[in-house]
N, C-alpha and C positions, 0 to 999 in steps of 0.2 A: 661184405659185398662191395662191388666197385662203385665209384662215384656216379657212374652212369645210371645206377639204380635209383639215385636221388631225384633224377629228372622228373620221373612220373609223379611222385608225391608233390614236388614243387609245382608242376603244371596244375595238378588238382587243387592245390592250395591257392594258386593264382586265380583259377577259375572261380573258386568260392569267394575270393575277395572281389572279383568282378561282379558276381551276382549281388554281393552285399552293396556295392557302390551303386549299381543300377537300381536296387530296391530303394535306396535312400533318395535317389534323384527322381525316379519314376515309380511311385508306390504301386505295388502289384497285389495288395491285400495279403501280403505274407508269403506268396508263392516263391518269389525269388529269395526271400530270407530262409525258407526251408531248404531250398536247393543250395544256398551258400553254406548253411550249417552242415548239410550232408557232405559237401565237398571238403570242408575243413576237418570234419571228423575223420573222413576217409583218408585224407592226406596225413593226418597225425597217426592213424593206425598203420598206414603203410610205412611211415617213417620209423615207428617202433619195431616193425618187422625187420627193418634193415639193421637196427641196432638201438641200444638204450640211449646212447648219447645223441644219435640222430633224432630219435623220437622226442627227447627233451628239448632239443633245439627247435624242432617244428612246433612243439607245444608252446614254448615261450613266444615264438614268432606269431603263432595264431592268436594268442591272447593280446599281444602287442598290436596286431592288425585290428582286432575287434575294438580296441580302445581308440586307436588312431583313425580308423576309417570314418566313424561318425563325425569326429571333429574336422577332418579334412573335407568331408562331404558338405558340412554346413558352411565351411569357408568358401567352397566353390559354388554351391547351389544358388546363392543369391545373385551370382553373376551370369547364370544361365538364363536363356529366354523363359523357361518355365518358372524359375525362381523369381525373375523380375515381376511376373504377374502375381506371385504369391506374397513376396516380401515387399513392403513399402519402403522406399528409400527416404532418408531424412530430408526434409525440405531445406532448401538453401535460403540464405538471408534475403535474396531477391524475391523469393516466393512469399516471404513473410511481409515484406514492406508494403506492397499494394493493399493487403488486407488491413494492416494497421492504419494506413492513411485513410482507407475507406471508413473504418470504424471511427477514427477521429472526426472525419467530416460529418458522419451521421450524428455524432454527439453534439456537434456545433449547431445542428438544426433545432435543438430543443428551444422552444420559445418563439421560433420564427413562424411567419404567416405565409401560407401558400394558397393556391387555387386548385381545386380538383379538376383533373383533366377527364376522368371517367367517373361514373357513379361509384361510390364506395359502399359495397353491399356484402360484408363490411370492409372488404379490401378493394383496392383499386390504385390508380395512378394519380399523383398530385405533383404539380409544378411548384417547387420550392427553391428559391435562390437561383432561378433560371435553369434548374435541372429537373428532369422527370424522375420522381422517386416513387417506389412502391410503398404504399401506406396502408394502414388498417385502422379502423375506428374501435371504440370500446363496445361495439355491438350495435351502435346506432347507424341507420342508413343515411347517407349524405348524397345529395344529387350532384350532378355535374355542374361545374362553374360556380362552386360555393367556396367561400373563404374559410380556411381551417387553420388551426394553430397546432404545432407539434408540441405535445405534452410529455412525451417520453420516447426513449429509444431502448428497446429490449432486444439485445442481440442485433440481428439485422432487420428487426421489425420496427418501423417508424409508426408510432401511435399518434393519431391526430384527433382533434375535437373541433366541431363547428365553432367558428369564431363568435357567433351570436351567443352560444352557450357560455362563453367565458366572460361576457360583458353583463353588468347588472341591468335589470330592466329599467326603462326610463322613469316609471312612476314609483320605483322603490325608494323608500326613505331609510337612511341608515339609522340604526338604533341610537338614541341619545346616550351620551356618556353618563356614567353614574355621578350623581350630585355629591358635593362635598359633605353634605349632612349625612348622606348614606354611608360615606366612608368614615365619618367621625365616630369614635368609640363612645358608648354611653357613659355619663358621669358616674363616679363612684357613689354608692349608697351613703346617705347622711342621716342625721337625726330627723324625726318627724317635725312638721312645721310648728306644732303647738308645744314643743319641748322647751321647758324653762329650767336651766340648770340651777338658778338661784332658789326657785321654788322647791326643787328636790332637796337642796341643802337645808332649808328651813324645816321641812318635815323630819329630817333626820335629827335635828336638835330637839 
């Protein structure tokens, strides 16, 4: 048959490839994939009707397109408006830096004293080092305008404790240190007090 007869199978094959690409870019729950498969099979059958060599060429081209189309689609898809909403782009160094600086600043707050701006029940705002910081207690309610101390930073959660709870009570007396006699080991066991070695020797004679 003439070369003009190849045009129709080529158009059907191109139509199947178009359906396949659209399916990869805009999922249609398999409808476009079925139509793409039908077009590719029909194009291959039509090519074999033209001739064995033509059919083999279309068969190889079809398999090549099935392999190359997904790879090409995944290269193009992230750049499309729909792909940008689905795929997350890698953050730039400028996007990392503010978060790192914020984390380092929060870690420097450990041990510092601040004043509650709002009641902590158990979370609220506290002014620390001249800045308003979102803080949380260990479950204890703290009123407004109370002095608190930062005891830990867990992720982005600044944990505080009332300053009075960190200080010892005025009447508390520290326990005395252990005496030297308590730390001294007991003497080794010796002979009884009424033991006379000379007397024992006389009895043996």
